[in-house]
C-alpha positions in Angstrom: 221.3 83.4 -89.0 221.7 82.7 -92.7 218.9 83.7 -95.1 218.7 82.7 -98.7 216.2 83.9 -101.3 214.3 81.9 -103.9 214.1 83.1 -107.5 210.4 83.8 -106.9 211.1 86.0 -103.9 213.8 87.9 -105.7 211.6 88.5 -108.7 208.6 89.7 -106.7 210.8 91.8 -104.4 212.5 93.6 -107.3 209.0 94.7 -108.6 208.1 96.3 -105.2 208.1 100.1 -104.7 211.2 101.5 -102.9 209.1 102.4 -99.9 208.0 98.8 -99.5 211.5 97.5 -100.0 212.6 99.6 -97.1 209.8 98.1 -94.9 210.9 94.6 -96.0 214.5 95.4 -94.9 213.3 96.8 -91.5 211.0 93.8 -90.8 213.7 91.3 -91.9 216.1 93.0 -89.6 213.6 92.8 -86.7 212.9 89.1 -87.6 216.6 88.2 -87.5 217.1 89.9 -84.0 213.8 88.9 -82.5 211.9 86.2 -84.5 209.0 86.0 -82.0 208.4 89.8 -81.8 204.6 90.3 -81.7 204.7 93.0 -84.4 205.7 90.3 -86.9 202.8 87.9 -86.2 204.9 84.9 -87.1 202.8 81.8 -87.6 203.1 78.4 -89.2 200.8 77.6 -92.1 198.4 74.7 -92.2 197.5 71.7 -94.3 199.7 71.2 -97.4 201.8 74.3 -96.5 202.7 73.2 -92.9 206.4 73.4 -93.5 206.2 77.1 -94.1 205.9 80.1 -91.8 205.0 83.7 -92.5 205.7 87.1 -90.9 204.1 90.4 -91.6 205.9 93.2 -93.4 203.1 95.8 -93.5 199.3 95.6 -93.7 198.6 92.6 -95.8 202.1 92.0 -97.1 203.9 88.9 -95.8 207.0 86.9 -96.3 206.7 83.2 -96.6 209.7 81.1 -95.5 210.9 77.8 -94.3 213.9 76.5 -92.4 216.2 73.8 -93.8 217.8 71.1 -91.7 221.1 72.9 -91.5 219.6 76.0 -90.0 219.4 78.1 -93.2 216.2 80.0 -93.7 214.8 80.2 -97.2 212.6 83.2 -98.1 210.3 81.5 -100.6 207.9 84.3 -101.5 206.6 87.7 -100.6 203.0 88.9 -101.3 199.6 89.5 -99.9 197.6 86.9 -98.1 195.6 86.0 -101.2 198.8 85.8 -103.3 200.6 83.5 -100.9 197.9 81.1 -99.9 
């Protein structure tokens, strides 16, 4: 599984506290080994964002991503529910 990161994702991630960054790494690792794990609450977004999916990192923190035709996953953004939608 290949993951690429958007500029927005990198910028937001770099501003996160170290503790949250560790949670992001743990959840990303879980997602790469078991993308349908119930702890992640993976779901597709609706309406004009239907090409995106999200998974939970902790509490209200989520990663928004999409899959390209060649099987590469792009992590587009990270933030709370209100920041992403």
